[in-house]
C-alpha positions in Angstrom: 0.0 0.0 0.0 1.2 3.5 -0.7 1.3 5.2 2.7 2.5 8.6 1.5 4.0 10.7 -1.3 6.8 13.2 -1.3 7.3 15.2 -4.4 6.3 18.4 -6.1 3.0 19.9 -7.1 2.5 19.3 -10.8 -1.1 20.6 -11.1 -4.1 21.5 -8.9 -7.5 20.2 -10.0 -10.8 21.1 -8.3 -10.8 17.9 -6.3 -7.3 16.5 -6.7 -3.6 17.2 -6.9 -1.1 15.9 -9.5 2.1 15.1 -7.6 5.4 14.5 -9.5 7.4 11.9 -7.6 10.6 11.3 -9.5 9.1 11.8 -12.9 5.9 9.8 -12.2 2.7 11.8 -11.8 0.2 10.6 -9.2 -3.4 11.8 -9.2 -4.3 12.2 -5.6 -7.9 13.0 -4.6 -8.1 15.3 -1.7 -10.1 17.9 0.3 -10.1 21.7 -0.4 -8.2 22.1 2.9 -5.2 20.2 1.6 -5.6 21.9 -1.8 -5.4 25.3 -0.1 -2.3 24.2 2.0 -0.5 22.9 -1.1 2.0 25.3 -2.5 2.2 26.7 -6.0 3.1 24.6 -9.0 6.6 23.1 -8.5 6.4 23.5 -4.7 7.5 20.6 -2.6 4.7 18.6 -1.0 4.3 15.7 1.3 1.0 13.8 1.6 -0.3 11.0 3.8 -2.3 8.7 1.5 -4.9 6.0 1.4 -5.2 3.6 -1.6 -8.9 2.9 -2.3 -9.3 -0.4 -4.0 -12.5 -1.6 -5.7 -12.7 -4.4 -8.3 -12.9 -1.8 -11.1 -10.9 1.1 -9.6 -7.6 2.0 -7.8 -7.8 5.5 -6.5 -5.3 7.4 -4.3 -6.4 9.9 -1.8 -4.1 12.0 0.2 -4.0 14.7 2.9 -1.5 17.2 4.2 -2.3 16.4 7.8 -2.5 13.0 9.6 -5.8 13.9 11.4 -7.5 14.5 8.1 -6.4 11.1 6.8 -7.6 9.4 9.9 -11.0 11.0 9.6 -11.2 10.2 5.9 -10.5 6.5 6.7 -13.2 6.5 9.4 -15.7 8.2 7.1 -15.3 5.8 4.2 -16.2 3.0 6.7 -19.7 4.4 7.1 -22.4 2.7 5.0 -23.1 4.8 1.9 -20.0 7.0 2.2 -17.4 6.6 -0.5 -14.1 8.4 -0.8 -15.5 11.3 -2.9 -18.2 12.0 -0.3 -15.7 11.7 2.5 -13.5 14.3 0.7 -16.6 16.6 0.3 -17.3 16.3 4.0 -13.7 17.2 4.9 -13.8 20.0 2.4 -17.0 21.5 3.9 -16.0 21.7 7.5 -12.7 21.8 9.4 -11.7 18.8 11.5 -12.6 20.4 14.8 -16.1 21.3 13.6 -16.6 17.8 12.2 -15.7 16.3 15.6 -18.2 18.7 17.3 -20.9 18.0 14.8 -20.7 14.3 15.3 -20.3 14.6 19.1 -23.3 16.9 19.4 -25.4 15.0 16.8 -25.4 17.9 14.4 -27.4 16.2 11.7 -28.5 19.6 10.2 -24.9 20.8 9.8 -23.8 17.5 8.3 -26.7 17.6 5.9 -25.4 20.9 4.4 -22.6 19.0 2.7 -23.6 18.4 -1.0 -24.5 14.8 -1.4 -25.3 14.2 2.3 -29.0 14.2 3.0 -30.7 14.0 6.4 -30.6 10.1 6.3 -26.9 9.9 5.5 -26.2 12.6 8.1 -28.1 10.7 10.8 -26.2 7.5 9.7 -22.9 9.3 10.1 -23.8 10.4 13.6 -25.0 7.0 14.6 -22.1 5.0 13.2 -19.3 7.4 14.2 -20.4 8.2 17.7 -17.6 6.8 19.9 -15.6 5.6 16.9 -13.8 8.8 15.9 -10.0 8.7 16.3 -8.8 10.8 19.2 -8.3 14.4 18.0 -4.7 15.5 17.6 -3.1 17.5 20.3 -4.1 21.1 20.3 -7.6 20.4 18.8 -10.2 21.8 21.2 -12.6 19.3 22.8 -16.0 19.3 21.1 -18.2 22.0 22.6 -21.4 20.7 24.1 -24.6 21.7 22.3 -26.5 24.4 24.2 -30.3 24.8 24.4 -30.2 28.2 22.7 -28.0 27.1 19.8 -31.0 26.9 17.4 -32.0 30.5 18.3 -28.5 31.8 17.6 -28.4 29.9 14.3 -31.8 31.3 13.3 -30.6 34.8 14.1 -27.5 34.3 12.0 -29.6 32.9 9.1 -31.9 35.9 9.2 -28.7 38.1 8.8 -27.9 36.2 5.6 -25.5 33.5 6.7 -25.9 30.0 5.3 -26.9 27.1 7.4 -23.4 25.7 7.3 -21.8 29.1 8.1 -24.1 29.6 11.0 -23.6 26.1 12.5 -19.9 26.3 12.1 -19.7 29.7 13.7 -21.8 28.6 16.6 -19.8 25.4 17.2 -16.5 27.3 17.1 -17.6 30.1 19.3 -19.3 28.1 22.1 -20.2 31.2 24.0 -19.8 32.2 27.7 -22.0 30.2 30.1 -25.0 32.3 31.0 -24.8 34.5 28.0 -28.1 35.6 26.4 -28.9 34.7 22.8 -28.2 38.3 21.8 -24.8 38.3 23.5 -24.0 35.0 21.8 -25.0 36.4 18.4 -22.8 39.5 18.9 -19.9 37.2 19.9 -20.3 35.0 16.8 -20.5 38.1 14.6 -17.3 39.4 16.1 -15.6 36.1 15.4 -16.9 36.2 11.8 -15.5 39.8 11.5 -18.9 41.3 10.9 -18.9 43.6 13.9 
């Protein structure tokens, strides 16, 4: 199995990188997070990879960070989630937000990923609860869902933020214990740079 690649960026595609390793070009499917972290054409790159094998297909998927690869491998183990959908999930939300969404049963947030409906989102939460790899050092612990999260999300939606943006901002901000909905909305808007 190919556990990793070290080479140079030969091309960036919407959902993959072409990596030149000693004159051999590898097409490596990836997330937008890794795509954004990859340097310009000709820049050195190191990816941790997973070789996806089916009877009619060999596909290589790679990520700049080990935590992203670990989540990818757990996601493709969920019924109905293939490697492309796993990459779409990792592209839509950062690792810490994905951990929080699963820990807090954030079906609505997971359902905002293109290709993930409510049923698949519920299956993700059900099958991944307690099975996620431990987050890397430095990753904040998942914030517990609060009773007024829905009100804060609704307020952000009324201000023009998408469901995904609102959920992600609420999960990341957490908010001070005892803060009112208004105070939490203002705190989230400050974090988003809108205030």
